[in-house]
Structures are given as structure tokens and as C-alpha cells.
C-alpha positions, 0 to 999 in steps of 0.5 A: 499499499502506498502512502497515497492509497492509505490516505485515500482509504482513510478518507483524506482527499487529495483536494486538501493541502494537508493531504499533500503535506502529509504525503511529503512528510511521511515520505521524509519520515520513511527516509529518516525516522528522527523526524518523528522526534521533532515534528514541529521543529524539524518536520514542519519546517522542511514541509513548509520550505518544500511547499513555500508556506509557513510552518503554522500553515502546515500544522493547520492543514495537517490538522484539517486532514486529521479532522477529516479522517476522524470525523468524515473518514474511515475511523475503523481503518485508522483503529485497525492501522493503530492496532487499538481503538483510539478514544480521542482524535489524535494529534498531528504528531500521533497521526503521523506516527501511526501512519509511519509505523503502519507503512514501516511494517508493510515495507519490512514485510515486503523485504522478507 
């Protein structure tokens, strides 16, 4: 499963800026998982530079994408990906972490 197909399956549509920011950010995390340790200080600025926007704009648009997944998207798939039923809407960092670990697990399974 690709990052794009995963996000579409979660109900995050490509018409949202946050879709594109998440896709790029997850790609960065797949290359260097240290981004997960400093989402606001390292990951958001890198995404902001790539898309010629502000760090706060990146944060807001990703939050909107998470909102759309939680309230309008496929919450059951998110629970499955997380491995447990979430009791509240995840923060941006939690959401990125959940998707990263799911994609990383799939990637490792391919190489077996």
C-alpha cells in the first residue's frame, strides 16, 4: 500500500493541502525516522520550505486532514492501522506516528 492509497482509504482527499503535506512528510519520515522525534521543529519546517508556506500553515492543514479522517473518514481503518481503538482524535504527531509505523511495517514485510 502506498502513502497515497492509505490516505485516500482513510478518507483524506487529495483536494486538501494537508493531504499533500502529509504525503511529503511521511516520505521524509520513511527516509529518516528522526523526524518523528521533532515534528514541529524539524518536520513542519522542511514541509513548509518544500511547499513555500509557513510552518503554522503546515500544522493547520495537517490538523484539518486529521479532522477529516476522524470525523468524516474511515475511523475503523485508522483503529486497525493503530492496532487499538483510539479514544480521542489523534494529534498531528500521533497521526503521523501511526501512519509511519504502519507503512514501515508493510515495507519491512515486503523485504522478507
